[in-house]
C-alpha positions as CSV (number, residue, x, y, z in Angstrom):
1,X,10.3,5.1,-10.5
2,X,13.2,2.7,-9.3
3,X,11.1,1.4,-6.6
4,X,8.2,0.5,-9.0
5,X,10.5,-1.6,-11.0
6,X,12.0,-3.3,-7.8
7,X,8.3,-4.0,-7.4
8,X,7.8,-5.6,-10.8
9,X,10.9,-7.5,-10.3
10,X,9.9,-9.1,-7.4
11,X,6.6,-10.0,-8.6
12,X,8.1,-11.4,-11.5
13,X,10.8,-13.5,-9.6
14,X,8.4,-14.6,-7.1
15,X,6.0,-15.9,-10.1
16,X,8.7,-17.8,-11.4
17,X,9.4,-19.3,-8.1
18,X,5.9,-20.3,-7.5
19,X,5.8,-22.1,-11.0
20,X,8.7,-24.0,-10.2
21,X,7.5,-25.0,-6.6
22,X,4.0,-25.8,-7.9
23,X,2.6,-28.2,-5.4
24,X,5.5,-28.1,-3.2
25,X,5.3,-24.7,-1.5
26,X,4.3,-25.2,2.1
27,X,1.5,-22.8,3.6
28,X,3.2,-22.7,6.9
29,X,6.3,-21.4,5.4
30,X,4.4,-18.4,3.5
31,X,2.4,-17.7,6.8
32,X,5.6,-17.4,9.0
33,X,7.3,-15.4,6.1
34,X,4.3,-13.0,6.3
35,X,4.4,-12.4,10.0
36,X,8.3,-11.7,9.6
37,X,7.5,-9.1,7.1
38,X,4.8,-7.9,9.2
39,X,7.4,-6.8,12.1
40,X,9.6,-5.0,9.6
41,X,6.6,-3.2,8.4
42,X,5.9,-1.8,11.7
43,X,9.7,-0.7,12.0
44,X,8.9,1.3,9.0
45,X,5.8,2.6,10.3
46,X,7.2,3.7,13.4
47,X,10.3,5.2,11.8
48,X,8.0,7.4,9.9
49,X,5.2,8.4,12.5
50,X,8.4,9.2,15.1
51,X,9.5,11.7,12.8
52,X,6.5,14.1,13.4
53,X,7.1,17.8,14.6
54,X,3.4,18.1,15.4
55,X,2.0,15.5,17.2
56,X,-1.4,17.1,17.3
57,X,-1.3,17.2,13.6
58,X,-1.1,13.5,13.3
59,X,-3.8,12.8,15.6
60,X,-6.5,15.3,14.0
61,X,-5.2,14.3,10.5
62,X,-5.8,10.6,11.3
63,X,-9.1,11.0,13.3
64,X,-10.5,13.5,10.4
65,X,-9.1,11.2,7.4
66,X,-10.3,8.0,8.9
67,X,-14.0,9.5,9.7
68,X,-13.9,10.9,6.1
69,X,-12.6,7.5,4.6
70,X,-15.3,5.4,6.7
71,X,-17.9,8.0,5.5
72,X,-16.8,7.2,1.9
73,X,-16.2,3.8,2.7
74,X,-13.2,3.7,0.6
75,X,-12.0,0.0,1.4
76,X,-15.6,-1.3,0.5
77,X,-15.1,0.3,-2.8
78,X,-11.9,-1.1,-3.2
79,X,-13.1,-4.6,-2.6
80,X,-16.3,-3.8,-4.7
81,X,-14.0,-2.8,-8.0
82,X,-11.9,-6.1,-7.3
83,X,-15.0,-8.3,-7.1
84,X,-16.7,-6.3,-10.5
85,X,-13.2,-7.2,-12.0
86,X,-13.2,-10.8,-11.3
87,X,-17.2,-11.4,-12.2
88,X,-16.4,-9.9,-15.6
89,X,-13.1,-11.5,-16.4
90,X,-13.5,-14.8,-14.9
91,X,-15.8,-17.3,-16.3
92,X,-16.0,-20.7,-15.1
93,X,-13.2,-22.9,-14.0
94,X,-11.6,-24.1,-16.9
95,X,-7.7,-24.3,-17.4
96,X,-8.0,-21.4,-20.1
97,X,-9.7,-19.2,-17.2
98,X,-6.7,-19.9,-14.9
99,X,-4.3,-17.3,-16.6
100,X,-7.2,-14.5,-16.3
101,X,-8.0,-15.2,-12.5
102,X,-4.2,-15.5,-11.7
103,X,-3.8,-12.0,-13.5
104,X,-6.9,-10.2,-12.1
105,X,-6.3,-11.7,-8.4
106,X,-2.8,-10.6,-8.2
107,X,-3.5,-7.2,-9.8
108,X,-6.1,-6.5,-7.3
109,X,-4.2,-7.8,-4.2
110,X,-0.9,-5.8,-5.5
111,X,-2.6,-2.4,-6.7
112,X,-5.7,-1.9,-4.5
113,X,-4.2,-1.3,-1.0
114,X,-3.2,1.7,1.3
115,X,0.6,0.3,1.1
116,X,0.6,0.6,-2.5
117,X,-1.1,4.3,-2.8
118,X,0.9,5.3,0.3
119,X,4.4,4.1,-0.7
120,X,4.1,5.5,-4.4
121,X,3.0,9.1,-3.1
122,X,6.4,8.6,-0.5
123,X,8.6,7.7,-3.1
124,X,7.2,10.7,-5.4
125,X,7.1,13.3,-2.9
126,X,10.5,12.7,-1.0
127,X,12.3,9.9,-2.6
128,X,11.7,7.5,0.2
129,X,11.6,3.9,-1.4
130,X,11.4,2.0,1.9
131,X,7.7,1.3,2.0
132,X,7.4,0.2,-1.7
133,X,10.5,-2.0,-1.1
134,X,8.8,-3.8,1.7
135,X,5.8,-3.9,-0.4
136,X,8.0,-5.6,-3.1
137,X,9.2,-8.4,-0.7
138,X,5.2,-8.7,0.8
139,X,4.2,-9.0,-3.3
140,X,7.0,-11.5,-4.0
141,X,6.2,-13.8,-1.1
142,X,2.5,-13.6,-2.3
143,X,3.6,-14.3,-6.0
144,X,4.9,-17.2,-5.2
145,X,1.7,-18.7,-3.6
146,X,-0.4,-17.2,-6.1
147,X,1.7,-18.9,-9.1
148,X,1.8,-21.9,-7.4
149,X,-2.0,-22.1,-7.4
150,X,-3.1,-20.1,-10.4
151,X,-0.1,-20.3,-12.8
152,X,1.8,-17.8,-14.9
153,X,-1.2,-15.2,-15.4
154,X,0.3,-13.9,-11.9
155,X,3.3,-12.7,-13.3
156,X,1.5,-10.3,-15.7
157,X,0.1,-8.1,-12.9
158,X,3.5,-6.7,-12.9
159,X,2.3,-4.5,-16.0
160,X,-0.6,-2.9,-14.1
161,X,1.8,-2.3,-11.4
162,X,4.2,-0.4,-13.7
163,X,1.1,2.1,-14.9
164,X,-0.7,2.3,-11.6
165,X,2.1,2.8,-8.8
166,X,4.3,4.4,-11.7
167,X,1.5,7.0,-12.5
168,X,1.2,7.8,-8.8
169,X,4.7,8.2,-8.1
170,X,5.3,10.6,-11.0
171,X,2.2,12.5,-10.2
172,X,3.4,13.1,-6.5
173,X,7.1,14.0,-8.0
174,X,5.3,16.9,-10.1
175,X,3.4,18.2,-7.1
176,X,5.9,17.5,-4.6
177,X,8.2,20.9,-5.2
178,X,5.3,22.9,-4.5
179,X,4.6,21.6,-0.8
180,X,6.6,23.0,1.9
181,X,8.9,20.9,3.8
182,X,6.9,20.7,7.2
183,X,3.8,19.8,5.2
184,X,5.5,16.7,3.6
185,X,7.1,15.9,7.2
186,X,3.8,15.6,8.4
187,X,2.2,13.8,5.5
188,X,5.2,11.2,5.9
189,X,4.2,10.9,9.7
190,X,0.5,10.3,9.1
191,X,1.5,7.9,6.6
192,X,3.6,6.1,8.9
193,X,0.5,5.8,11.2
194,X,-1.2,3.9,8.2
195,X,1.5,1.6,7.7
196,X,2.0,0.5,11.6
197,X,-1.7,-0.4,10.7
198,X,-0.6,-2.7,8.1
199,X,1.8,-3.8,10.0
200,X,-0.7,-5.0,12.6
201,X,-3.0,-6.7,10.3
202,X,0.0,-8.8,8.6
203,X,0.7,-9.8,12.3
204,X,-3.0,-10.8,12.7
205,X,-2.9,-8.9,16.1
206,X,-6.0,-6.7,16.2
207,X,-9.2,-8.7,17.3
208,X,-11.2,-6.8,14.3
209,X,-9.2,-6.3,11.1
210,X,-8.0,-2.5,10.6
211,X,-9.6,-1.1,7.5
212,X,-6.6,1.1,6.7
213,X,-8.0,1.8,3.1
214,X,-10.8,3.9,5.1
215,X,-7.5,5.8,6.7
216,X,-5.9,6.9,3.4
217,X,-7.4,10.6,3.3
218,X,-5.5,11.3,6.4
219,X,-2.4,11.1,4.4
220,X,-3.5,14.5,2.7
221,X,-4.9,16.7,5.7
222,X,-1.5,18.1,6.3
223,X,-1.9,20.2,3.3
224,X,-4.7,21.9,5.0
225,X,-3.6,21.6,8.5
226,X,-0.1,22.9,8.6
227,X,-0.7,26.5,6.7
228,X,-3.7,26.8,9.1
229,X,-2.1,26.0,12.2
230,X,0.9,28.5,11.2
231,X,-1.7,31.2,10.5
232,X,-3.6,30.7,13.8
233,X,-0.2,30.8,15.4
234,X,0.9,34.0,14.2
235,X,-2.5,35.4,15.1
236,X,-2.7,34.2,18.5
237,X,1.0,35.1,18.8
238,X,0.6,39.0,17.6
């Protein structure tokens, strides 16, 4: 849970800074910071990806997981959820509704995404806080921009972060002890591949933005792949 509190603190500090710098924060500086953090995100993703002991596992899980995610169209459903919340909670452009607009917009951005889910799982399963800490920096920079534009409602998005990311982290912590070590290693590697995709998006490198949300099912497929591969290896070896 430590990383979740760091994420909350980053959003609160970023929001406070955004309110102080309201009207004076340069979009050019914000863009430059995001590109810098994109490079760091790539490094985190590659460090996890290169930890795999079974490259075929990563490839198959990514392919099958992405096919499943595209079929379900997870990212479209995430976007739809965010738009539904905005339509229901944000009515008009009056100053009274700027609080709700800031709260809903920031909550959707911070909680509905691959990095939020992947980072929380990593923190709960094997105590790896690097993804959530990196997300916290990204969220903090984003909070400066959001708060400068939409006000103090952005700061209150720290509350959904506590319950959403905290809940996933605690659930992963409960399940983690029952997963074999090799499964956790490959889940981390697959997650690393997805984090690389997030880094590429932050750098605006792909001609078409990668739908990393649709890759999320791949994280869980090593739970099936590793025991199945071990069983087949035993049969063929015998």
